[in-house]
MARBA-3410 file (N, C-alpha, C, O; in Angstrom, 1 decimal):
226
4.7,-60.8,-0.3,3.6,-60.4,-1.2,4.3,-58.2,-0.3,4.8,-57.8,0.7 ~ 4.0,-57.8,-1.0,3.8,-56.3,-1.5,3.2,-55.5,-0.2,2.2,-56.1,0.2 ~ 3.5,-54.6,0.5,2.4,-54.3,1.2,1.2,-53.8,0.4,1.1,-53.8,-0.9 ~ 0.1,-53.4,1.5,-1.3,-53.3,0.6,-1.2,-51.5,0.3,-0.5,-50.6,0.7 ~ -2.4,-51.7,-0.8,-1.9,-50.2,-1.1,-1.7,-49.0,-0.3,-0.9,-48.2,-0.5
-3.6,-49.2,1.1,-2.6,-48.3,2.0,-1.6,-48.0,2.7,-1.1,-46.9,2.7 ~ -1.2,-49.3,3.4,0.0,-48.9,4.2,0.9,-48.5,3.1,1.8,-47.9,3.6 ~ 1.1,-48.6,2.1,2.6,-48.1,1.0,2.1,-46.5,0.9,2.9,-45.8,0.4 ~ 1.1,-46.1,1.1,0.4,-44.6,0.2,1.2,-44.1,2.2,2.2,-43.5,2.2 ~ 0.7,-44.4,3.4,1.2,-44.0,4.5,2.7,-44.1,4.8,3.4,-43.3,5.5
3.3,-45.4,3.9,4.6,-45.1,4.2,5.4,-44.4,3.7,6.6,-44.2,3.9 ~ 4.4,-43.8,2.5,5.8,-42.6,1.4,5.1,-41.3,1.8,5.7,-40.2,1.6 ~ 3.8,-41.4,2.5,3.4,-39.8,3.2,4.5,-39.2,4.3,4.8,-38.0,4.3 ~ 4.9,-40.8,5.4,5.2,-40.5,6.0,6.9,-40.2,5.6,7.6,-39.2,6.0 ~ 7.4,-41.2,4.8,8.5,-40.8,4.0,8.9,-38.7,3.5,9.7,-37.8,3.6
7.8,-38.8,3.1,8.1,-37.7,2.3,7.7,-35.7,3.7,7.7,-34.5,3.5 ~ 7.4,-36.8,4.7,6.9,-36.0,5.9,4.9,-35.4,5.3,4.4,-34.5,5.9 ~ 4.7,-35.6,4.9,3.2,-35.2,4.4,2.2,-35.2,5.1,1.9,-36.3,5.5 ~ 1.6,-34.3,5.5,0.2,-35.2,6.2,-1.3,-34.8,5.0,-1.6,-34.3,3.9 ~ -1.6,-35.3,6.0,-2.9,-35.8,4.2,-3.2,-34.6,4.2,-3.4,-34.2,3.1
-3.3,-33.8,5.0,-3.9,-32.0,4.4,-2.8,-31.7,3.2,-3.1,-31.4,2.1 ~ -1.6,-31.9,3.9,-0.6,-31.7,2.7,-0.4,-32.4,1.2,0.3,-32.0,0.4 ~ -1.1,-33.3,1.1,-1.3,-34.5,0.3,-2.8,-34.0,-0.4,-3.0,-34.0,-1.7 ~ -3.3,-33.8,0.1,-5.0,-32.9,-0.6,-4.4,-31.8,-1.3,-4.8,-31.7,-2.4 ~ -3.5,-30.8,-0.8,-3.4,-29.5,-1.5,-2.1,-30.2,-2.4,-2.1,-29.7,-3.5
-1.3,-31.0,-2.3,-0.8,-31.0,-3.2,-1.2,-32.1,-4.1,-0.3,-32.3,-4.9 ~ -2.2,-32.8,-4.3,-3.7,-33.4,-5.3,-4.2,-32.3,-6.0,-4.4,-32.3,-7.2 ~ -4.6,-30.9,-5.0,-5.5,-30.3,-5.6,-4.4,-29.4,-7.0,-4.8,-28.7,-8.0 ~ -3.2,-29.7,-6.6,-1.9,-28.6,-7.2,-2.0,-29.4,-8.5,-1.6,-28.9,-9.5 ~ -2.3,-30.4,-8.5,-1.4,-31.4,-9.4,-3.1,-31.6,-10.4,-3.0,-32.0,-11.6
-4.1,-31.4,-9.8,-5.4,-31.9,-10.8,-5.5,-30.3,-11.6,-6.0,-30.1,-12.7 ~ -5.1,-29.6,-11.0,-5.4,-28.1,-11.1,-4.1,-27.6,-12.4,-4.6,-26.8,-13.1 ~ -2.9,-28.0,-12.5,-2.1,-28.1,-13.3,-1.9,-28.6,-15.4,-1.2,-28.3,-16.3 ~ -3.4,-29.8,-15.0,-3.9,-30.4,-15.8,-5.1,-30.6,-15.9,-5.7,-31.6,-16.4 ~ -5.7,-29.4,-15.2,-6.6,-28.7,-16.1,-7.7,-29.6,-15.4,-8.9,-29.6,-15.9
-7.5,-30.4,-14.5,-8.9,-31.3,-14.0,-9.5,-30.7,-12.5,-8.6,-30.3,-11.7 ~ -10.7,-30.6,-12.1,-11.2,-30.3,-11.2,-11.4,-31.1,-10.4,-11.7,-32.2,-11.0 ~ -11.6,-31.5,-8.4,-11.6,-31.9,-7.4,-12.8,-31.6,-6.5,-13.4,-30.6,-6.4 ~ -13.0,-32.4,-6.2,-14.0,-32.7,-5.1,-14.2,-31.7,-3.9,-13.0,-31.5,-3.7 ~ -14.6,-31.2,-3.2,-14.3,-30.1,-1.9,-13.8,-31.1,-1.2,-14.0,-32.3,-1.0
-12.7,-29.8,-0.6,-11.6,-30.4,0.2,-11.8,-31.2,1.7,-10.9,-31.8,2.4 ~ -13.4,-30.9,2.2,-13.9,-32.5,2.7,-13.8,-33.7,2.7,-13.4,-34.6,3.5 ~ -14.4,-33.8,1.0,-14.0,-35.3,0.6,-12.9,-36.1,0.1,-12.7,-37.4,0.1 ~ -12.4,-35.0,-0.3,-11.1,-35.2,-1.1,-10.4,-36.0,0.2,-9.9,-37.1,0.2 ~ -10.3,-34.9,1.8,-9.7,-36.0,3.1,-10.4,-37.1,3.1,-9.9,-38.2,3.2
-12.2,-36.7,2.9,-12.1,-38.7,3.7,-12.1,-39.6,2.6,-12.7,-40.6,2.8 ~ -11.7,-39.3,1.6,-11.6,-40.1,0.1,-9.8,-40.4,1.6,-9.8,-41.3,2.5 ~ -9.1,-39.8,1.4,-7.7,-39.6,1.0,-7.5,-41.0,2.9,-6.5,-41.6,3.1 ~ -8.4,-41.0,3.5,-8.5,-42.1,5.1,-8.3,-42.6,4.7,-7.1,-42.9,4.3 ~ -9.7,-43.3,4.3,-9.9,-44.0,3.4,-9.3,-45.0,2.6,-9.6,-46.3,2.7
-8.4,-44.3,1.6,-6.8,-45.5,1.2,-5.9,-45.3,2.2,-5.3,-46.4,2.2 ~ -5.7,-44.7,2.8,-4.5,-44.4,3.8,-5.3,-45.8,5.2,-4.5,-46.6,5.8 ~ -6.5,-45.8,5.4,-6.2,-46.8,6.4,-7.1,-47.7,5.4,-8.1,-48.2,6.0 ~ -7.0,-48.2,3.7,-7.3,-49.8,3.4,-8.2,-49.9,3.6,-8.6,-51.1,3.5 ~ -9.0,-48.9,4.0,-10.7,-49.0,4.0,-11.0,-49.0,2.5,-11.7,-50.0,2.1
-10.4,-48.0,1.3,-10.7,-48.4,0.2,-9.9,-48.2,-1.0,-9.1,-47.3,-0.6 ~ -9.7,-48.5,-2.2,-8.9,-48.3,-2.7,-8.9,-47.1,-4.5,-9.6,-47.4,-5.5 ~ -8.3,-46.1,-4.4,-8.4,-45.4,-5.4,-8.9,-45.6,-6.4,-8.6,-46.7,-6.7 ~ -9.6,-45.0,-7.6,-10.0,-44.8,-8.7,-9.4,-45.3,-9.3,-8.4,-45.7,-8.7 ~ -9.3,-45.5,-11.1,-7.9,-45.0,-12.4,-8.0,-43.5,-11.4,-7.0,-43.2,-10.8
-9.2,-42.7,-11.3,-8.0,-41.7,-11.9,-7.5,-41.4,-10.8,-6.3,-41.2,-10.9 ~ -8.0,-41.3,-8.9,-7.3,-41.7,-8.2,-5.3,-41.9,-8.1,-4.3,-41.6,-7.5 ~ -5.9,-42.8,-9.5,-4.6,-43.5,-9.0,-3.5,-42.8,-9.9,-2.4,-43.0,-9.4 ~ -3.3,-42.2,-11.0,-3.4,-41.9,-11.9,-2.4,-40.8,-11.4,-1.2,-40.7,-11.7 ~ -3.2,-39.8,-10.7,-3.9,-39.1,-10.1,-2.3,-38.7,-8.3,-1.5,-37.8,-8.0
-2.6,-39.7,-7.8,-1.2,-40.0,-6.9,0.6,-40.1,-7.6,1.7,-39.7,-7.4 ~ 0.0,-40.8,-8.4,1.3,-41.6,-9.1,2.5,-39.9,-9.3,3.7,-39.6,-8.9 ~ 1.2,-39.4,-10.2,2.1,-37.9,-10.5,2.0,-37.0,-9.4,2.8,-36.0,-9.5 ~ 1.4,-36.9,-8.3,1.8,-36.1,-6.8,2.8,-36.4,-6.6,3.7,-35.6,-6.7 ~ 3.1,-37.9,-6.2,4.2,-38.2,-5.7,5.2,-38.7,-5.9,5.9,-39.3,-5.2
5.4,-38.2,-7.2,6.4,-38.7,-7.7,6.7,-41.0,-7.8,7.8,-41.6,-7.7 ~ 5.7,-41.3,-7.9,6.3,-42.9,-7.5,5.6,-43.6,-8.5,4.4,-43.2,-8.4 ~ 5.7,-44.2,-9.4,5.1,-45.6,-10.4,4.1,-45.8,-9.2,4.3,-45.8,-8.0 ~ 2.8,-46.1,-10.1,1.7,-46.9,-9.6,1.5,-47.7,-8.9,0.8,-47.7,-7.8 ~ 2.6,-49.1,-9.8,3.2,-49.9,-9.8,3.3,-50.2,-8.2,2.8,-51.2,-7.6
4.0,-48.8,-7.4,4.6,-49.4,-6.2,4.0,-48.9,-5.4,4.4,-48.7,-4.2 ~ 3.0,-48.4,-5.9,1.7,-47.3,-4.5,0.3,-48.1,-4.0,-0.5,-47.8,-3.2 ~ 0.4,-49.4,-5.1,-0.6,-50.0,-5.2,-0.3,-51.8,-5.5,-0.4,-52.4,-6.6 ~ -0.2,-52.2,-4.8,0.3,-53.7,-4.4,-0.5,-54.5,-6.0,0.1,-55.1,-6.8 ~ -2.3,-54.0,-5.9,-2.8,-55.0,-6.9,-1.8,-54.6,-8.5,-1.5,-55.1,-9.6
-1.6,-53.8,-8.1,-1.0,-53.2,-9.9,0.1,-54.1,-10.0,0.2,-54.8,-11.0 ~ 1.0,-54.1,-8.7,2.2,-54.9,-9.0,2.2,-56.0,-9.5,2.9,-56.4,-10.5 ~ 0.8,-57.1,-8.4,0.8,-58.3,-8.3,0.7,-58.7,-10.2,1.6,-59.5,-10.7 ~ -0.4,-58.2,-11.0,-0.4,-57.8,-12.1,0.2,-57.8,-13.7,0.0,-58.3,-14.9 ~ 1.0,-56.7,-12.6,2.5,-57.0,-13.5,3.3,-58.1,-13.5,3.5,-58.9,-14.5
3.9,-58.3,-12.0,4.0,-59.5,-11.9,4.1,-60.9,-13.1,5.0,-61.4,-13.7 ~ 2.5,-61.1,-12.8,1.4,-62.4,-13.4,1.8,-61.8,-14.9,2.5,-62.4,-15.7 ~ 1.4,-60.5,-15.1,1.9,-60.5,-16.8,3.6,-60.9,-17.4,4.0,-61.4,-18.5 ~ 4.3,-60.6,-16.3,5.8,-60.8,-16.9,6.3,-62.0,-16.4,7.5,-62.2,-16.4 ~ 5.5,-63.0,-15.9,5.6,-64.7,-16.0,5.4,-64.4,-16.9,6.3,-64.3,-17.7
3.2,-64.0,-17.5,3.1,-65.1,-18.4,3.6,-64.9,-19.6,3.5,-65.8,-20.4 ~ 4.2,-63.7,-19.9,5.8,-63.3,-21.8,7.2,-64.3,-21.1,8.0,-64.0,-20.1 ~ 7.2,-65.2,-21.8,8.1,-66.1,-21.5,9.3,-65.7,-22.3,10.3,-66.4,-22.1 ~ 9.4,-64.5,-23.4,10.3,-63.9,-23.7,11.1,-63.2,-23.3,12.2,-63.0,-23.9 ~ 10.7,-62.5,-22.1,11.6,-61.4,-21.2,12.2,-62.8,-19.7,12.3,-62.4,-18.6
12.3,-63.8,-20.0,12.6,-64.9,-19.3,14.3,-66.0,-20.5,15.0,-67.0,-20.4 ~ 13.8,-64.7,-21.7,14.5,-65.3,-22.4,13.9,-67.2,-22.8,14.8,-67.8,-23.4 ~ 12.7,-68.0,-22.7,12.2,-69.0,-23.0,11.4,-68.5,-24.0,10.6,-67.6,-24.1 ~ 11.6,-69.3,-24.9,10.3,-69.4,-26.3,9.0,-70.3,-26.3,8.2,-70.3,-27.2 ~ 8.9,-71.2,-24.9,8.2,-71.2,-24.8,6.9,-71.0,-23.9,7.2,-70.7,-22.8
6.1,-70.9,-24.0,4.9,-70.0,-23.4,4.2,-71.4,-22.0,3.7,-72.5,-22.3 ~ 4.6,-70.8,-20.4,3.7,-71.9,-19.9,1.8,-72.0,-20.4,0.9,-71.4,-21.0 ~ 2.0,-72.9,-19.8,0.2,-73.3,-20.1,-0.5,-73.1,-18.6,-1.7,-73.2,-18.6 ~ 0.4,-72.9,-17.3,-0.2,-72.8,-16.5,0.4,-71.6,-15.0,1.2,-72.4,-14.5 ~ 0.4,-71.0,-14.6,0.4,-70.1,-13.9,-0.3,-70.5,-12.4,-1.5,-70.8,-12.4
0.7,-70.6,-10.9,0.5,-70.6,-10.2,1.0,-69.6,-9.2,2.1,-69.2,-9.3 ~ -0.2,-69.2,-8.0,0.3,-68.5,-7.6,-0.9,-68.5,-5.7,-1.9,-69.2,-5.4 ~ -0.2,-67.6,-5.1,-0.6,-67.6,-3.5,-1.7,-66.6,-3.7,-1.7,-65.8,-4.7 ~ -2.9,-66.7,-2.6,-4.2,-66.0,-2.5,-3.6,-64.3,-2.5,-4.5,-63.4,-2.6 ~ -2.3,-64.1,-2.4,-2.4,-62.1,-2.7,-2.6,-61.9,-3.1,-3.2,-60.8,-3.1
-2.4,-62.6,-4.6,-2.6,-62.3,-6.2,-3.9,-62.1,-6.9,-4.1,-61.4,-7.9 ~ -4.7,-62.6,-6.1,-6.3,-62.4,-6.4,-6.6,-61.2,-6.5,-6.4,-60.2,-5.8 ~ -7.1,-61.4,-7.5,-8.0,-59.7,-7.9,-8.4,-60.1,-9.4,-7.8,-60.7,-10.2 ~ -10.0,-59.4,-9.4,-10.3,-59.7,-10.8,-9.8,-59.4,-11.7,-10.0,-60.0,-12.7 ~ -8.8,-57.9,-11.5,-8.0,-58.0,-12.6,-7.5,-58.7,-13.0,-7.3,-58.6,-14.2
-7.0,-59.7,-12.2,-5.3,-60.1,-12.8,-6.0,-62.3,-13.3,-5.4,-63.1,-14.1 ~ -7.4,-62.5,-12.4,-7.6,-63.4,-13.1,-8.0,-62.6,-14.6,-7.1,-62.5,-15.5 ~ -8.9,-62.1,-14.7,-9.9,-61.6,-15.7,-9.1,-60.2,-16.9,-9.5,-59.7,-17.9 ~ -8.1,-59.9,-16.0,-8.0,-58.5,-17.2,-6.2,-58.8,-18.0,-5.6,-57.9,-18.5 ~ -5.9,-59.7,-17.9,-4.0,-60.0,-18.7,-3.9,-60.5,-19.9,-3.2,-61.5,-19.8
-4.3,-60.1,-21.4,-4.2,-60.4,-22.1,-3.2,-62.0,-22.8,-2.1,-62.2,-22.6 ~ -4.2,-63.0,-23.9,-3.3,-63.7,-23.6,-2.7,-64.4,-22.3,-1.5,-64.6,-22.3 ~ -3.4,-64.9,-21.2,-2.5,-65.4,-20.2,-2.1,-66.9,-20.7,-1.9,-67.5,-21.7 ~ -2.1,-67.3,-19.0,-1.8,-69.2,-19.6,-3.2,-69.4,-19.1,-4.2,-68.7,-19.4 ~ -3.3,-70.5,-18.5,-4.3,-70.4,-17.3,-4.0,-70.6,-15.7,-3.6,-71.7,-15.4
-4.3,-69.7,-14.8,-4.1,-69.8,-13.8,-4.5,-70.0,-12.7,-5.7,-69.6,-12.3 ~ -3.7,-70.5,-12.0,-4.2,-71.0,-10.3,-3.9,-70.6,-9.4,-3.0,-71.0,-8.7 ~ -5.1,-69.2,-8.9,-5.2,-68.5,-7.2,-6.2,-68.8,-6.5,-7.4,-68.6,-6.9 ~ -5.8,-69.4,-5.2,-7.0,-68.9,-3.9,-7.4,-68.2,-4.1,-6.8,-67.1,-4.0 ~ -8.8,-68.2,-4.4,-9.3,-66.9,-3.8,-8.8,-66.1,-2.8,-7.8,-66.6,-2.2
-9.1,-64.9,-2.2,-8.2,-64.5,-0.5,-10.0,-64.7,0.2,-11.1,-64.6,-0.3 ~ -9.7,-64.8,1.1,-11.1,-65.2,2.0,-11.3,-63.8,2.9,-11.7,-63.9,4.1 ~ -10.8,-62.4,2.4,-10.9,-61.3,3.3,-11.7,-60.7,2.4,-11.8,-60.8,1.2 ~ -12.5,-59.6,3.6,-13.5,-58.6,2.5,-14.6,-58.6,2.5,-15.0,-59.3,3.4 ~ -15.4,-58.1,1.9,-17.3,-58.5,1.5,-17.0,-58.9,0.3,-16.0,-58.8,-0.4
-18.2,-59.3,0.0,-18.4,-60.3,-0.8,-20.1,-59.7,-1.5,-21.2,-60.3,-1.7 ~ -19.8,-58.4,-1.8,-21.2,-58.0,-2.0,-21.6,-57.2,-1.1,-21.2,-57.2,0.0 ~ -22.8,-55.9,-1.7,-23.2,-55.4,-0.3,-24.8,-56.4,0.1,-25.6,-57.1,-0.6 ~ -24.8,-56.2,1.1,-26.0,-57.0,1.9,-27.5,-55.9,2.0,-27.8,-54.8,2.4 ~ -28.1,-57.4,1.4,-30.2,-57.1,0.8,-29.9,-56.0,1.5,-28.8,-55.5,2.0
-31.8,-55.4,1.4,-32.6,-54.9,2.5,-32.8,-55.8,3.5,-32.5,-55.6,4.7 ~ -33.3,-57.1,2.8,-34.0,-58.1,3.5,-32.5,-58.8,3.8,-32.6,-59.9,3.1 ~ -31.7,-58.7,4.2,-30.8,-59.0,5.0,-30.4,-60.5,3.9,-29.8,-61.3,4.7 ~ -30.6,-61.1,2.2,-29.9,-61.9,2.8,-28.6,-61.6,1.8,-28.7,-60.4,1.5 ~ -27.2,-62.2,1.0,-26.6,-61.1,0.9,-26.6,-61.7,-0.5,-27.1,-62.8,-0.8
-25.6,-60.2,-1.8,-26.6,-60.0,-3.1,-24.4,-60.1,-3.6,-23.3,-59.9,-3.1 ~ -25.3,-60.4,-5.2,-23.9,-61.8,-5.7,-22.8,-61.0,-6.0,-23.2,-60.0,-6.5 ~ -21.2,-61.1,-5.8,-20.6,-60.2,-5.9,-20.0,-60.1,-6.8,-19.6,-61.3,-6.9 ~ -19.2,-59.2,-8.1,-19.0,-59.1,-9.6,-17.7,-60.0,-9.5,-17.0,-60.3,-10.5 ~ -17.4,-60.6,-7.8,-16.6,-61.5,-8.5,-16.6,-63.4,-7.8,-15.9,-64.2,-7.2
-18.0,-63.3,-8.3,-18.1,-64.3,-7.4,-18.6,-65.8,-8.7,-18.9,-67.0,-8.5 ~ -18.4,-65.4,-9.7,-18.7,-66.3,-10.6,-16.9,-66.4,-11.1,-16.3,-67.4,-10.8 ~ -16.4,-65.7,-11.4,-14.9,-65.6,-10.8,-13.9,-66.7,-9.9,-13.0,-67.4,-10.0 ~ -14.9,-66.2,-8.9,-14.8,-67.9,-7.1,-14.9,-69.0,-7.9,-13.8,-69.5,-8.2 ~ -16.1,-69.5,-8.5,-16.6,-70.6,-8.3,-16.2,-71.0,-9.0,-15.8,-72.1,-8.7
-15.8,-70.5,-10.7,-14.4,-71.0,-12.0,-12.8,-71.2,-11.5,-11.9,-71.9,-12.0 ~ -13.1,-70.1,-10.1,-11.6,-70.5,-9.2,-11.4,-71.9,-8.7,-10.6,-72.7,-9.1 ~ -12.1,-72.0,-7.8,-12.3,-72.9,-7.4,-12.7,-74.2,-7.7,-12.3,-75.3,-7.4 ~ -13.5,-73.8,-8.4,-13.7,-75.8,-9.6,-12.3,-76.1,-10.1,-12.0,-77.3,-10.3 ~ -11.3,-74.7,-10.6,-9.9,-75.8,-11.7,-9.5,-76.1,-10.2,-9.4,-77.3,-9.9
-9.4,-75.2,-9.2,-8.2,-76.1,-8.0,-9.1,-77.2,-7.4,-8.6,-78.3,-7.1 ~ -9.9,-76.9,-7.3,-10.8,-78.7,-7.4,-10.3,-79.4,-8.0,-9.8,-80.2,-7.1 ~ -10.1,-79.9,-9.0,-9.8,-80.6,-10.4,-8.7,-81.5,-9.7,-7.9,-81.4,-8.7 ~ -8.9,-82.5,-10.8,-7.3,-83.6,-10.3,-6.3,-82.9,-10.4,-5.3,-83.0,-9.7 ~ -6.6,-81.8,-11.8,-5.2,-81.5,-12.7,-5.0,-80.4,-12.0,-3.8,-79.9,-12.1
-6.3,-79.6,-10.9,-5.6,-78.6,-10.7,-5.3,-78.5,-9.6,-4.8,-77.4,-9.3 ~ -5.2,-79.6,-8.5,-4.3,-80.0,-7.7,-2.7,-80.2,-7.5,-1.8,-79.9,-6.8 ~ -3.0,-81.2,-8.5,-1.9,-81.7,-9.2,-1.3,-80.8,-9.4,-0.7,-80.5,-8.3 ~ -1.1,-79.9,-10.5,-0.5,-78.6,-10.8,-0.7,-77.6,-9.6,0.2,-76.8,-9.6 ~ -1.5,-77.5,-8.5,-0.3,-76.1,-7.8,-0.3,-77.1,-6.3,-0.8,-76.3,-5.6
0.0,-78.1,-5.6,1.1,-79.0,-5.0,2.3,-78.7,-5.6,3.3,-78.3,-4.9 ~ 2.2,-78.8,-6.9,4.1,-78.1,-7.3,4.4,-76.8,-6.5,5.5,-76.7,-6.9 ~ 4.2,-75.8,-5.9,4.4,-74.8,-5.2,5.1,-75.3,-4.5,6.3,-75.0,-4.3 ~ 4.2,-76.3,-3.7,5.0,-76.9,-2.5,6.1,-77.4,-2.6,6.6,-78.1,-1.6 ~ 6.8,-77.3,-3.7,8.5,-78.2,-4.2,8.9,-77.8,-5.2,9.2,-78.5,-6.1
9.0,-76.4,-5.3,9.4,-75.4,-6.5,9.1,-73.9,-5.7,10.0,-73.2,-5.4 ~ 8.2,-73.6,-5.5,8.1,-71.7,-4.7,8.3,-71.9,-3.6,9.3,-71.2,-3.4 ~ 8.0,-72.3,-2.6,7.6,-72.1,-0.7,9.3,-72.6,-0.4,9.9,-72.0,0.4 ~ 9.8,-73.4,-1.1,11.7,-73.9,-0.4,11.9,-72.6,-0.5,12.6,-72.4,0.5 ~ 11.6,-71.5,-1.1,12.7,-71.1,-1.3,12.3,-69.4,-0.1,13.0,-68.6,0.6
11.2,-69.5,-0.5,11.2,-67.7,1.2,11.2,-68.9,2.1,11.1,-68.3,3.2 ~ 11.3,-70.7,2.6,11.7,-70.9,4.0,12.7,-70.9,4.0,13.3,-70.7,5.1 ~ 13.3,-70.9,2.9,15.9,-70.6,2.5,15.3,-69.4,3.3,15.2,-69.4,4.5 ~ 15.0,-68.6,2.5,15.2,-66.9,2.5,15.3,-66.6,4.1,16.3,-66.1,4.5 ~ 14.3,-66.9,5.0,12.9,-66.0,5.9,14.3,-67.3,7.3,14.6,-66.9,8.3
14.8,-68.7,6.9,15.1,-68.9,8.3,16.7,-69.5,7.7,17.5,-69.8,8.6 ~ 16.9,-69.6,6.7,19.0,-70.6,6.2,19.5,-69.1,5.9,20.7,-69.0,5.4 ~ 18.6,-67.7,6.1,19.6,-66.3,5.4,18.6,-65.2,6.2,18.4,-64.0,6.1 ~ 18.0,-66.2,7.0,17.5,-64.7,8.7,17.1,-63.7,7.3,17.8,-62.6,7.1 ~ 16.6,-63.8,6.9,15.0,-63.0,5.7,14.5,-62.8,6.5,14.6,-61.6,6.6
13.6,-63.2,7.7,12.0,-62.9,7.7,11.1,-61.5,8.4,10.0,-61.1,8.4 ~ 12.6,-61.0,8.9,12.4,-59.2,9.3,13.4,-58.5,8.6,14.6,-58.9,8.5 ~ 12.6,-56.8,7.6,14.1,-56.7,7.1,14.6,-55.1,8.1,13.9,-54.3,8.7 ~ 16.1,-55.1,7.9,16.9,-54.4,8.9,17.2,-52.5,8.4,18.1,-51.7,8.9 ~ 16.5,-52.3,7.7,16.2,-50.6,7.4,14.5,-51.0,6.9,13.7,-51.9,6.6
14.7,-49.4,6.9,13.7,-48.6,6.9,13.4,-48.2,6.0,14.1,-48.5,5.0 ~ 11.9,-47.1,5.6,12.1,-46.9,4.6,11.9,-47.8,2.9,12.8,-48.6,2.5 ~ 10.4,-47.4,2.1,10.3,-48.4,1.1,10.9,-48.9,0.0,10.7,-49.9,-0.6 ~ 12.2,-47.6,-0.1,13.2,-48.2,-1.2,14.2,-48.6,-0.7,15.1,-49.1,-1.3 ~ 14.5,-48.3,1.1,15.9,-49.5,1.7,15.4,-50.2,1.4,15.8,-50.6,0.2
14.0,-51.1,2.2,13.1,-52.2,2.4,13.4,-53.4,0.8,13.5,-54.6,0.7 ~ 13.4,-51.9,-0.6,13.4,-52.6,-1.3,14.6,-52.9,-2.3,14.4,-53.6,-3.3 ~ 16.0,-52.2,-2.0,17.6,-52.6,-2.3,17.9,-53.8,-1.2,18.7,-54.6,-1.5 ~ 17.3,-53.9,0.1,17.2,-55.4,0.7,16.6,-56.5,0.2,17.2,-57.5,0.4 ~ 15.8,-56.6,-0.3,14.9,-57.9,-0.3,16.0,-58.1,-1.6,17.1,-58.7,-1.4
15.8,-57.4,-3.2,17.0,-56.9,-4.1,18.4,-58.5,-3.2,18.6,-59.7,-3.6 ~ 19.0,-57.9,-2.0,20.0,-58.3,-2.0,20.1,-59.7,-1.2,21.1,-60.5,-1.2 ~ 18.9,-59.9,-0.6,18.9,-61.0,-0.2,18.4,-62.3,-1.4,19.1,-63.3,-1.6 ~ 17.1,-61.7,-2.2,17.3,-62.6,-3.5,18.3,-63.0,-4.6,18.4,-64.0,-5.1 ~ 18.9,-62.0,-4.7,20.5,-61.8,-5.5,21.6,-63.2,-4.6,21.9,-64.2,-5.2
22.1,-63.0,-3.2,22.5,-63.6,-2.5,21.6,-65.2,-2.7,22.3,-66.1,-2.6 ~ 20.2,-65.6,-2.9,20.3,-66.7,-2.8,20.4,-67.6,-4.3,20.3,-68.8,-4.6 ~ 20.6,-66.2,-5.2,20.8,-67.2,-6.3,21.9,-67.8,-6.7,22.3,-68.8,-7.3 ~ 22.2,-66.5,-6.0,24.4,-66.7,-6.3,25.2,-67.8,-5.9,26.1,-68.4,-6.4 ~ 23.8,-67.9,-4.3,24.4,-69.3,-3.6,23.8,-70.7,-4.7,24.8,-71.4,-5.0
22.7,-71.0,-5.2,22.3,-71.9,-5.9,23.2,-72.1,-7.1,23.7,-73.2,-7.2 ~ 23.6,-71.3,-8.1,24.7,-71.0,-8.8,26.8,-71.0,-8.7,27.6,-71.0,-9.6 ~ 26.9,-71.2,-7.0,27.4,-71.1,-6.5,27.4,-73.3,-6.3,28.4,-73.9,-6.7 ~ 26.5,-73.8,-5.7,26.7,-74.8,-5.8,26.4,-76.1,-6.8,26.7,-77.3,-6.8 ~ 25.3,-74.8,-7.8,25.6,-76.0,-8.7,27.0,-76.5,-10.0,27.4,-77.3,-10.8
27.2,-75.5,-9.6,28.9,-74.9,-10.1,29.8,-76.5,-9.6,29.9,-77.6,-10.2 ~ 30.2,-76.2,-8.3,30.6,-77.2,-7.8,30.8,-78.2,-7.9,31.9,-78.7,-8.1 ~ 29.1,-78.9,-7.5,28.8,-79.9,-7.4,29.3,-80.6,-9.3,29.7,-81.7,-9.5 ~ 29.1,-79.9,-9.8,29.1,-80.5,-11.6,31.2,-80.4,-11.9,31.7,-81.3,-12.5 ~ 31.8,-79.6,-11.5,33.0,-80.2,-10.9,33.8,-81.4,-10.2,34.8,-82.0,-10.5
32.8,-81.2,-9.2,33.3,-82.3,-8.3,32.9,-83.7,-9.3,33.2,-84.8,-9.0
END
């Protein structure tokens, strides 16, 4: 999975050599050029600190503003958007040259988000284990847990995964997807990046995946010819 939004934002700031104060100034400058206004400097610095430390995700307005200010696409800065785009691409078979639409998509818990399980138009049945991290609803004054916006989505997903059909479908990951990760990490020694910087790591990952696919094509071709 991609790094979380906060960690990615920290990496981009380090790459640019910007401090948080510099980011706030650039955000204010970018907002002013679009005729938009921001809260006081202390409030914006506090928000940036929460974003960088991954204590809070920016709103849609600030995601757009950060993308314009840093010159990076939103999907690169925020992993939940990258995951949503990946799922949407997988749900659209035409992009892969496949005529029939998939009936189900299985993904690991890193892809769990309200946007993914409810915001992809025309998506097939999704099988994504709900993430176990984070709070689910703010505590009430009487100490009892309050209902989270995602509680009903979690219950529906757990019911789907707990059904006989759901268990059988999700078990396919252990024979289709997971072996690829194991081969890349162990056989190709891809468990750790050798280069620094987001773009360098992305290029290295593409090289590992490309090598993996080429080896599969070569083995299939040689097996067929022999």
